[in-house]
C-alpha positions in Angstrom: 109.5 279.5 172.9 107.2 277.0 173.2 104.0 278.2 174.9 101.3 275.8 176.6 98.1 276.4 178.4 97.7 273.4 181.4 95.0 273.6 183.7 94.8 277.0 185.3 98.7 277.9 183.9 100.4 279.3 181.3 103.5 277.5 180.3 106.5 278.4 179.2 109.0 276.0 177.8 112.3 278.0 176.5 114.1 276.5 173.1 117.0 278.8 174.1 118.8 279.8 176.5 117.3 283.6 177.8 117.3 286.3 180.5 114.5 285.5 182.5 113.6 289.9 182.4 113.8 289.4 178.6 110.9 286.7 178.5 109.0 288.6 181.3 108.9 291.9 179.2 107.8 290.2 175.8 105.1 288.3 177.5 104.1 291.3 180.1 104.5 289.0 182.7 104.1 289.7 186.6 107.2 288.7 187.7 106.3 287.8 191.2 103.8 285.0 190.4 105.6 282.3 188.9 107.4 279.3 189.0 110.6 278.2 187.5 111.7 274.6 186.6 114.5 272.6 185.6 113.8 268.9 185.2 111.4 267.8 188.2 112.9 270.8 190.3 112.1 274.6 191.0 114.9 276.9 190.8 115.4 280.5 191.2 117.8 281.6 188.8 117.7 284.9 186.6 118.8 282.8 183.5 116.6 280.6 181.9 118.0 277.5 180.0 117.0 275.1 177.2 114.1 273.5 178.5 113.4 275.4 181.6 109.9 275.9 182.2 108.2 278.7 183.4 104.4 278.4 184.8 102.5 281.2 185.5 99.0 281.6 187.0 96.1 282.4 185.0 93.0 282.3 187.0 89.2 282.8 186.0 87.8 285.5 187.7 84.2 284.9 188.9 81.2 285.5 187.1 77.9 285.7 188.5 75.9 284.2 185.4 72.3 285.0 184.7 70.3 283.8 181.7 69.5 286.0 178.3 67.9 286.5 175.9 70.2 286.8 173.0 73.1 284.8 172.3 76.5 286.1 171.1 77.8 285.3 168.0 81.4 283.4 168.2 83.0 283.1 165.2 86.7 281.9 166.9 87.6 280.5 170.6 91.5 279.0 171.9 92.2 278.9 175.7 93.5 282.8 175.5 90.8 284.9 173.4 87.7 285.2 171.4 86.4 286.5 168.3 82.9 288.0 168.3 80.8 289.2 165.7 78.7 292.4 167.7 75.4 293.5 166.3 74.7 297.0 165.8 72.8 299.1 168.5 74.9 296.8 171.1 76.8 298.6 173.6 80.2 297.3 174.0 80.3 298.0 178.5 78.0 298.8 180.3 76.9 302.3 180.6 75.3 302.0 184.2 71.5 302.4 182.8 71.0 299.2 180.2 72.2 296.3 182.0 72.6 294.2 177.9 76.0 294.7 177.0 78.4 292.5 174.6 80.5 291.9 177.5 77.7 290.4 179.5 76.9 288.2 176.9 80.1 286.6 176.5 80.7 285.9 180.3 77.7 284.7 180.3 78.2 282.3 177.1 82.5 281.3 179.0 80.7 280.9 182.8 83.4 283.6 183.4 85.2 287.2 183.5 86.3 288.1 180.2 87.7 291.7 179.1 87.5 293.1 175.7 90.3 294.0 174.5 89.5 296.8 172.1 86.1 299.1 171.4 83.3 299.6 168.7 81.1 302.2 168.9 77.5 301.3 169.9 76.3 301.3 165.9 78.9 299.9 164.7 79.2 296.6 164.1 81.5 293.5 163.3 84.6 291.4 164.9 86.0 292.3 168.8 88.4 290.4 170.3 87.8 289.1 174.1 90.7 288.1 176.3 89.9 285.4 178.8 92.5 286.3 181.8 93.0 289.5 183.0 97.1 288.9 183.7 97.3 288.4 179.9 96.1 292.1 178.6 99.0 293.6 178.8 100.4 291.4 176.5 97.4 291.6 174.0 97.4 295.3 174.6 101.4 294.8 173.9 100.4 293.4 170.4 98.1 296.3 169.7 100.5 299.1 170.1 103.1 297.1 167.6 100.5 296.7 164.9 100.9 292.6 165.4 97.3 292.8 165.6 95.0 294.7 162.5 91.6 295.4 162.0 89.8 296.0 158.7 86.9 297.5 158.1 84.1 297.7 155.2 82.5 301.9 155.5 80.2 303.3 153.2 80.7 306.4 152.3 79.1 309.7 150.9 80.3 310.2 147.4 82.0 309.0 144.5 85.9 306.9 144.1 86.9 305.5 141.2 87.5 301.8 142.0 90.8 300.4 143.5 91.5 304.8 144.0 93.5 304.8 146.9 93.4 307.2 150.0 95.5 308.0 153.3 94.5 310.4 155.7 96.8 311.4 158.1 95.1 314.0 160.6 95.7 314.6 164.5 92.4 313.8 166.3 91.5 315.2 169.8 88.5 315.9 171.4 85.6 318.6 169.8 85.0 320.9 173.1 82.0 322.3 171.5 80.0 318.9 170.9 79.9 316.3 173.7 81.5 312.5 172.9 82.6 314.1 169.5 86.1 314.1 168.2 87.6 316.6 165.7 90.6 317.0 163.6 93.2 319.3 165.8 96.6 320.0 166.2 96.9 319.5 169.3 95.3 316.2 169.4 96.9 312.3 169.0 98.6 311.4 165.8 96.2 309.4 163.8 96.6 307.4 160.0 93.9 305.8 158.5 94.3 303.8 154.6 91.2 302.8 152.1 90.8 301.3 148.9 87.5 301.8 146.9 85.9 298.2 146.2 82.8 299.6 144.8 81.1 302.5 143.8 78.3 304.6 142.0 78.6 308.0 140.5 74.8 308.1 140.3 74.6 308.0 143.7 77.6 309.3 144.4 78.2 306.4 146.9 81.6 304.2 147.5 82.6 301.2 149.4 85.8 301.3 151.2 88.2 299.0 153.0 89.8 300.8 155.5 93.0 299.9 158.0 94.3 301.7 160.4 98.0 302.7 161.9 96.5 303.4 165.5 93.2 303.5 167.1 91.8 306.5 168.0 87.6 307.0 169.4 86.0 307.4 166.1 89.0 307.6 163.9 87.9 306.5 160.6 84.2 308.8 161.3 86.5 312.2 161.9 89.2 311.2 159.3 86.4 310.3 156.6 84.4 313.4 157.2 87.6 315.7 157.1 87.8 314.8 153.6 83.8 315.3 153.0 83.1 311.4 152.3 81.9 310.8 155.2 80.2 307.4 156.8 76.2 306.9 155.7 74.5 307.1 158.6 77.0 308.3 161.2 74.8 311.0 163.0 77.3 312.4 164.5 79.4 313.6 161.6 77.1 313.5 158.7 74.9 316.2 157.8 73.3 314.1 155.0 71.2 311.9 156.9 69.6 308.8 155.9 67.3 305.7 157.0 70.6 303.3 158.2 72.2 302.8 160.6 76.3 303.6 161.1 77.3 302.1 158.3 80.8 300.8 159.6 81.7 297.0 160.0 85.1 295.5 161.6 85.1 292.5 158.9 88.9 291.6 159.6 91.0 290.6 162.1 95.0 289.3 162.1 97.0 288.3 165.0 100.2 287.6 165.4 101.0 286.2 168.9 103.8 284.3 170.5 100.7 282.3 172.5 99.6 280.8 169.2 101.6 278.4 166.7 100.0 280.3 163.5 98.9 283.4 162.4 95.3 283.7 163.5 92.8 285.5 160.6 89.4 285.7 160.8 87.0 287.4 158.3 83.4 287.8 158.0 81.0 288.9 155.0 79.2 292.3 154.6 76.4 292.2 157.0 72.9 291.7 156.0 71.5 295.2 157.0 73.8 296.9 155.1 74.4 294.4 152.2 70.0 294.7 151.5 70.6 298.7 152.3 72.9 298.4 149.7 72.6 296.1 147.2 70.3 298.4 144.3 72.5 301.6 145.2 76.1 300.5 144.5 76.6 297.5 141.9 
């Protein structure tokens, strides 16, 4: 299939015969809102032939523009999504108290309403995907579930690992009933698997920089998993008992998206953030 955006429509051009239901299931699109064109004529057929076109409206939701003092750092943008570099200490969504949040800033940048596909904790920095059209959220959600979207993180942790040492943590995660907003390892929790490799470390300072990736996307997954093996993330006020004068030392530095809406694999990577680079420069060589 070839997929294009024309004005406010997602246009699918079929390259071989398919069932309409198959296409709708793949792209998670609404079967009650489309036009099926064969040549220049609209048809009503459950079979989609070569060169048939399916037109789906993807309308922007209105957003009341307001001037904001802080801009948003966009690292990738196309017709369907944009990827931004979230600064630390900024909420992704409104908490009902503070109006300023990343979603608000992105909406101001675009001039219409957008939708964060996943989340980062307030103190975590790094890459976050926003979907421009509400009707495309189910499709991009399906990419997360099927691991067609890969997310990698930098995590500074307490304790020493040899450089290139690999780790795998497969432990279920559930809510901590005794601490509000916290999670814990729980046999009745949800399956979660995390992978990591040490890229820098200091035996003297008992610190390690890990590259981490996820097989799942549970809330606080890396924070809970790393704390469970006695290598909590530096600056984690919720899961690390060793207090240091630095924010949560976790950054989403890499995103890879394998999407049928894009002709090429999307890969975005950003360097280690300035505040973490500065803090750990003399601690880990």
